TIZAGU-840548 format. One line per 2 residues: number of its first residue (from 1); their letters; for each residue z, x, y of C-alpha. Coordinates in nm, 4 decimals, padded with zeros to 6 digits, always signed. Layout:
REM TIZAGU-840548
NUM> A> Z/X/Y; ...
REM end
This chain:
REM TIZAGU-840548
1> XX> +09.2321/+08.3360/+08.7200; +09.3062/+08.0206/+08.9203
3> XX> +09.4164/+08.0796/+09.2813; +09.7574/+07.9279/+09.2056
5> XX> +09.8307/+08.1445/+08.9005; +10.0583/+08.4458/+08.9560
7> XX> +09.8732/+08.7750/+08.9998; +10.1624/+08.9619/+08.8377
9> XX> +10.4330/+08.8558/+08.5972; +10.7281/+08.9751/+08.3894
11> XX> +10.6610/+08.9547/+08.0150; +11.0175/+09.0150/+07.8967
13> XX> +11.0213/+09.3926/+07.9201; +10.7316/+09.4976/+08.1441
15> XX> +10.5232/+09.4013/+08.4485; +10.1768/+09.2691/+08.3653
17> XX> +09.9060/+09.2620/+08.6320; +09.5325/+09.3067/+08.6823
19> XX> +09.4165/+09.6621/+08.7529; +09.2389/+09.6126/+09.0844
21> XX> +09.0678/+09.9515/+09.0544; +08.8561/+09.8188/+08.7685
23> XX> +08.7294/+09.5045/+08.9417; +08.4726/+09.3556/+08.9688
25> XX> +08.3106/+09.5089/+08.6609; +08.6084/+09.5074/+08.4264
27> XX> +08.9008/+09.2696/+08.3956; +09.1648/+09.5193/+08.2795
29> XX> +09.5308/+09.4268/+08.2401; +09.7970/+09.6821/+08.3266
31> XX> +10.1349/+09.6832/+08.1560; +10.3889/+09.8748/+08.3623
33> XX> +10.6996/+09.9751/+08.1700; +10.8632/+10.2382/+08.3934
35> XX> +10.9365/+10.2919/+08.7609; +10.6903/+10.5822/+08.7586
37> XX> +10.4235/+10.3440/+08.6257; +10.4899/+10.1078/+08.9151
39> XX> +10.4800/+10.3847/+09.1765; +10.1528/+10.5169/+09.0352
41> XX> +10.0026/+10.1652/+09.0329; +10.0997/+10.1148/+09.3969
43> XX> +09.9892/+10.4551/+09.5267; +09.6537/+10.4443/+09.3449
45> XX> +09.5904/+10.0840/+09.4605; +09.5837/+09.9418/+09.1106
47> XX> +09.8289/+09.6995/+09.2715; +09.7608/+09.6417/+09.6404
49> XX> +09.8029/+09.3888/+09.9198; +10.1299/+09.3821/+10.1132
51> XX> +10.2924/+09.0829/+09.9366; +10.1815/+09.2046/+09.5927
53> XX> +10.3151/+09.5563/+09.6354; +10.6427/+09.4089/+09.7563
55> XX> +10.6747/+09.1972/+09.4435; +10.5720/+09.4900/+09.2241
57> XX> +10.8417/+09.6981/+09.3924; +11.0999/+09.4275/+09.3249
59> XX> +11.0018/+09.4163/+08.9585; +11.0161/+09.7957/+08.9526
61> XX> +11.3830/+09.7673/+09.0474; +11.4198/+09.5250/+08.7554
63> XX> +11.2785/+09.7893/+08.5187; +11.5205/+10.0451/+08.6562
65> XX> +11.8176/+09.8085/+08.6289; +11.7503/+09.7405/+08.2611
67> XX> +11.7018/+10.1134/+08.1992; +12.0210/+10.2298/+08.3714
69> XX> +12.2682/+09.9423/+08.3815; +12.4289/+09.8593/+08.0504
71> XX> +12.7879/+09.7347/+08.0241; +13.0245/+10.0080/+08.1321
73> XX> +12.7767/+10.2253/+08.3263; +12.9155/+10.1018/+08.6587
75> XX> +12.8563/+10.3161/+08.9670; +12.6555/+10.5792/+08.7786
77> XX> +12.3947/+10.3290/+08.6678; +12.3839/+10.1590/+09.0065
79> XX> +12.3230/+10.4878/+09.1851; +12.0344/+10.5701/+08.9489
81> XX> +11.8761/+10.2329/+09.0296; +11.9250/+10.2862/+09.4027
83> XX> +11.7538/+10.6251/+09.3732; +11.4586/+10.4598/+09.1960
85> XX> +11.4565/+10.1909/+09.4641; +11.4227/+10.4539/+09.7365
87> XX> +11.1234/+10.6039/+09.5562; +10.9647/+10.2617/+09.5159
89> XX> +11.0189/+10.1669/+09.8804; +10.8512/+10.4872/+10.0011
91> XX> +10.5462/+10.4602/+09.7738; +10.3430/+10.3231/+10.0658
93> XX> +10.4992/+10.3482/+10.4119; +10.3070/+10.1015/+10.6299
95> XX> +10.3510/+09.7650/+10.4553; +10.7003/+09.6412/+10.5395
97> XX> +10.6967/+09.3937/+10.2471; +10.7625/+09.6742/+10.0001
99> XX> +11.0953/+09.7893/+10.1453; +11.1909/+09.4282/+10.2226
101> XX> +11.1408/+09.3162/+09.8626; +11.3140/+09.6192/+09.7110
103> XX> +11.6140/+09.5751/+09.9411; +11.6368/+09.2056/+09.8588
105> XX> +11.6618/+09.2476/+09.4818; +11.9066/+09.5353/+09.5248
107> XX> +12.1568/+09.2873/+09.6681; +12.1900/+09.1469/+09.3138
109> XX> +12.2343/+09.4832/+09.1407; +12.6111/+09.4650/+09.0968
111> XX> +12.5656/+09.1320/+08.9162; +12.3606/+09.3031/+08.6450
113> XX> +11.9944/+09.3412/+08.5434; +11.9498/+08.9720/+08.4596
115> XX> +12.0509/+08.8804/+08.8143; +11.8023/+09.1326/+08.9572
117> XX> +11.5273/+08.9811/+08.7407; +11.6256/+08.6287/+08.8449
119> XX> +11.5953/+08.7242/+09.2128; +11.2546/+08.8879/+09.1598
121> XX> +11.1344/+08.5762/+08.9755; +11.2528/+08.3568/+09.2626
123> XX> +11.0597/+08.5805/+09.5026; +10.7368/+08.5358/+09.3069
125> XX> +10.7798/+08.1571/+09.3155; +10.8690/+08.1709/+09.6843
127> XX> +10.5589/+08.3748/+09.7669; +10.3368/+08.1140/+09.6070
129> XX> +10.5102/+07.8348/+09.8015; +10.5082/+08.0332/+10.1267
131> XX> +10.1365/+08.0991/+10.0916; +10.0612/+07.7293/+10.0447
133> XX> +10.2546/+07.6442/+10.3621; +10.0917/+07.9293/+10.5530
135> XX> +09.7422/+07.8272/+10.4463; +09.8044/+07.4683/+10.5621
137> XX> +09.9073/+07.5966/+10.9059; +09.6174/+07.8416/+10.9194
139> XX> +09.3576/+07.5777/+10.8328; +09.4802/+07.3704/+11.1264
141> XX> +09.4775/+07.6780/+11.3520; +09.1151/+07.7505/+11.2645
143> XX> +08.9977/+07.3911/+11.3042; +09.1792/+07.3590/+11.6382
145> XX> +08.9859/+07.6581/+11.7686; +08.6551/+07.5867/+11.5935
147> XX> +08.6235/+07.2065/+11.5841; +08.3434/+06.9817/+11.4652
149> XX> +08.1306/+07.2220/+11.2693; +08.0980/+07.4049/+10.9395
151> XX> +08.2056/+07.7616/+10.9968; +08.0749/+08.1114/+10.9507
153> XX> +08.3846/+08.3228/+10.8935; +08.4203/+08.6982/+10.8864
155> XX> +08.7043/+08.8626/+10.6930; +08.8182/+09.2179/+10.6224
157> XX> +08.9764/+09.3811/+10.3161; +09.1219/+09.1481/+10.0494
159> XX> +09.3843/+08.8869/+10.1260; +09.3475/+08.6484/+09.8344
161> XX> +09.5466/+08.5923/+09.5182; +09.4984/+08.9565/+09.4185
163> XX> +09.6939/+09.0646/+09.7269; +09.9773/+08.8127/+09.6837
165> XX> +10.1661/+08.6364/+09.4076; +09.9113/+08.3538/+09.4278
167> XX> +09.6960/+08.1502/+09.6713; +09.6496/+08.4279/+09.9291
169> XX> +09.6805/+08.4536/+10.3073; +09.3595/+08.4843/+10.5129
171> XX> +09.1342/+08.4480/+10.2079; +09.3492/+08.1620/+10.0809
173> XX> +09.2781/+07.9934/+10.4139; +08.9053/+08.0502/+10.3755
175> XX> +08.9091/+07.9009/+10.0260; +09.1010/+07.5960/+10.1512
177> XX> +08.8491/+07.5492/+10.4331; +08.5661/+07.5796/+10.1817
179> XX> +08.7242/+07.3148/+09.9590; +08.7308/+07.0868/+10.2629
181> XX> +08.3582/+07.1449/+10.3209; +08.4169/+07.3447/+10.6386
183> XX> +08.2557/+07.6776/+10.5439; +07.8856/+07.7561/+10.5739
185> XX> +07.9185/+08.1237/+10.4857; +08.1704/+08.4061/+10.4666
187> XX> +08.0764/+08.7534/+10.5837; +08.2822/+09.0005/+10.3799
189> XX> +08.3342/+09.3426/+10.5321; +08.2865/+09.6109/+10.2658
191> XX> +08.6135/+09.7674/+10.3868; +08.5514/+10.1371/+10.3567
193> XX> +08.6416/+10.3669/+10.1988; +08.7673/+10.1850/+09.8855
195> XX> +08.5579/+09.8685/+09.9232; +08.8336/+09.6108/+09.8769
197> XX> +08.6100/+09.3570/+10.0455; +08.2937/+09.4319/+09.8512
199> XX> +08.4749/+09.4639/+09.5178; +08.7632/+09.2161/+09.5387
201> XX> +08.7032/+08.9571/+09.8109; +08.3413/+08.9080/+09.7056
203> XX> +08.4657/+08.8656/+09.3466; +08.7188/+08.5983/+09.4465
205> XX> +08.4625/+08.4132/+09.6589; +08.2057/+08.4236/+09.3779
207> XX> +08.4613/+08.2819/+09.1333; +08.5274/+07.9988/+09.3803
209> XX> +08.1521/+07.9449/+09.4378; +08.1825/+07.9966/+09.8149
211> XX> +07.8630/+08.1171/+09.9910; +07.9110/+08.4728/+10.1113
213> XX> +07.7399/+08.7984/+10.1985; +07.8829/+09.1490/+10.2016
215> XX> +07.8666/+09.3069/+10.5456; +07.8637/+09.6801/+10.6176
217> XX> +08.1760/+09.7425/+10.8264; +07.9754/+09.8884/+11.1125
219> XX> +07.7483/+09.5797/+11.1202; +08.0270/+09.3320/+11.1979
221> XX> +07.9948/+09.3576/+11.5766; +07.6178/+09.3109/+11.5506
223> XX> +07.6733/+08.9999/+11.3377; +07.9002/+08.8596/+11.6084
225> XX> +07.6399/+08.9339/+11.8782; +07.3785/+08.7428/+11.6783
227> XX> +07.5933/+08.4301/+11.6465; +07.6705/+08.4770/+11.2762
229> XX> +08.0496/+08.4583/+11.3197; +08.2571/+08.1647/+11.4458
231> XX> +08.5993/+08.3008/+11.3537; +08.7601/+08.6202/+11.2191
233> XX> +09.0447/+08.5816/+10.9678; +09.2517/+08.8786/+10.8503
235> XX> +09.5907/+08.9506/+10.6960; +09.8621/+09.1964/+10.7991
237> XX> +10.0792/+09.4674/+10.6472; +10.3320/+09.4878/+10.9317
239> XX> +10.3809/+09.2875/+11.2511; +10.6019/+09.4127/+11.5337
241> XX> +10.8370/+09.2157/+11.7564; +10.5732/+09.1617/+12.0237
243> XX> +10.2991/+09.0725/+11.7767; +10.1077/+09.3975/+11.7340
245> XX> +09.9583/+09.3995/+11.3845; +09.8982/+09.6811/+11.1366
247> XX> +09.6233/+09.5950/+10.8914; +09.3536/+09.7678/+10.6886
249> XX> +09.1617/+10.0308/+10.8842; +08.8752/+09.8678/+11.0725
251> XX> +09.0705/+09.5612/+11.1820; +09.1228/+09.6926/+11.5367
253> XX> +08.7476/+09.7383/+11.5854; +08.6879/+09.3807/+11.4681
255> XX> +08.9437/+09.2497/+11.7153; +08.7785/+09.4355/+12.0040
257> XX> +08.4364/+09.3003/+11.9073; +08.5705/+08.9465/+11.8621
259> XX> +08.7388/+08.9547/+12.2042; +08.4160/+09.0743/+12.3656
261> XX> +08.2215/+08.7882/+12.2092; +08.4858/+08.5201/+12.2681
263> XX> +08.5443/+08.4643/+11.8963; +08.8881/+08.3532/+11.7702
265> XX> +09.0712/+08.6328/+11.5878; +09.3447/+08.4913/+11.3642
267> XX> +09.6029/+08.6836/+11.1599; +09.7549/+08.5116/+10.8556
269> XX> +10.0663/+08.6761/+10.7094; +10.4077/+08.5741/+10.5769
271> XX> +10.7393/+08.6161/+10.7556; +10.8103/+08.9095/+10.5203
273> XX> +10.5343/+09.1059/+10.6991; +10.7233/+09.0920/+11.0307
275> XX> +10.9302/+09.3930/+11.1311; +11.1123/+09.2901/+11.4448
277> XX> +11.3041/+09.6176/+11.4479; +10.9850/+09.7701/+11.5912
279> XX> +10.9101/+09.6900/+11.9537; +10.5367/+09.7521/+11.9364
281> XX> +10.2560/+09.9045/+11.7365; +10.3246/+10.2601/+11.8529
283> XX> +10.6321/+10.2595/+11.6277; +10.4409/+10.1791/+11.3068
285> XX> +10.4018/+10.4652/+11.0587; +10.0367/+10.4770/+10.9534
287> XX> +09.9700/+10.5989/+10.6008; +09.7041/+10.8699/+10.5759
289> XX> +09.5413/+10.8948/+10.2358; +09.3660/+11.1692/+10.0425
291> XX> +09.0371/+11.3015/+10.1792; +08.8753/+11.2524/+09.8372
293> XX> +08.8592/+10.8771/+09.9056; +08.6156/+10.9538/+10.1896
295> XX> +08.4381/+11.2669/+10.0709; +08.3626/+11.1256/+09.7242
297> XX> +08.2991/+10.7884/+09.5664; +08.3096/+10.6993/+09.1982
299> XX> +08.3685/+11.0631/+09.1166; +08.0520/+11.1746/+09.2985
301> XX> +08.0903/+11.3948/+09.6053; +07.9057/+11.2558/+09.9080
303> XX> +07.9866/+11.5306/+10.1600; +07.9465/+11.9104/+10.1601
305> XX> +08.2181/+12.1025/+09.9783; +08.5120/+12.1799/+10.2044
307> XX> +08.4532/+11.8839/+10.4352; +08.7777/+11.7450/+10.5726
309> XX> +08.8342/+11.3747/+10.6384; +09.0233/+11.1456/+10.8737
311> XX> +09.1459/+10.8746/+10.6374; +09.4118/+10.6442/+10.7844
313> XX> +09.4703/+10.3452/+10.5581; +09.5568/+10.1161/+10.8503
315> XX> +09.5145/+10.0692/+11.2229; +09.7094/+09.8686/+11.4797
317> XX> +09.5653/+09.5714/+11.6677; +09.7567/+09.4919/+11.9883
319> XX> +09.8829/+09.1376/+12.0392; +09.6588/+09.1004/+12.3443
321> XX> +09.3512/+09.0894/+12.1159; +09.4932/+08.8300/+11.8760
323> XX> +09.4261/+08.4578/+11.9197; +09.7001/+08.3444/+11.6825
325> XX> +09.9390/+08.4748/+11.4178; +10.0093/+08.2267/+11.1390
327> XX> +10.3066/+08.2390/+10.9030; +10.4769/+07.9832/+10.6814
329> XX> +10.6699/+07.8806/+10.9928; +10.3623/+07.7779/+11.1888
331> XX> +10.1122/+07.9064/+11.4424; +10.2179/+08.1509/+11.7120
333> XX> +10.0157/+08.2663/+12.0128; +10.0865/+08.6218/+12.1282
335> XX> +10.2625/+08.4922/+12.4393; +10.5107/+08.3036/+12.2176
337> XX> +10.5984/+08.6028/+11.9989; +10.9436/+08.7394/+12.0806
339> X> +11.1930/+08.9671/+11.9151
REM end
């Protein structure tokens, strides 16, 4: 899959996407034909990454519109779609892109299913364009802060084409820097407990032939102390009015370590990840996931029976620890971020 090819698409009657649970060992296509299929794909992380789940949610509304809105159904059909939309929007609570995308396509509902599909298709094209603009800004932000050398970059989770319509956010930036000859090595946090870094980011970097090593999450601070990291690049699932950022669990610890070592910590995320209705990170709802993700792996239990787990999917990094937030609109320092 080329970085500019859509990671999910509409095939005329269903959503087609890669099953990210199967990577890197199997390239399995999913064909989602019902709203329940879409919700299951999102909640089980077959489809993941804030922009991607937003687009999947939008296409889920398309499925519902074609199922419920035929000529003459009127308000009854519309209400059924709106009920499906509420279920889709609540499938994962932290990433604001999901509710944003669902709400956007709903504005076309009274014009009929074709209009809902047209809006979702526009959103996929927009996401690709937005990501290109964002990556251009982010490359400049990195080079401004880390001039005149080839870089060792650390990243967390997966923020490439698998997490977006195409191109990617933080990982898209890394790939663009690599194409420009500016990357010596990428350290890829495993990203416990579901290993999105080890499974997905390492896979994308290998496909692009970018030098990289997988890094145990708890070794990242040690890598910084040993001079192995020039810059940290991550994405975001929700950004508040003052610039606090919710991202995959473990991001906050990276930001603390980067601040201690004087290493730039840059967040790359689209405007759709901003939620300016929230004043700060204390207002963000953090999704807590099933203990089985921590107490077992690959179907094999790794803890004693009955062991409970603390398994938040995200944490919040305060704006004070962030060097820059980059969107398609440019580069923002925390002091410039306003409601």
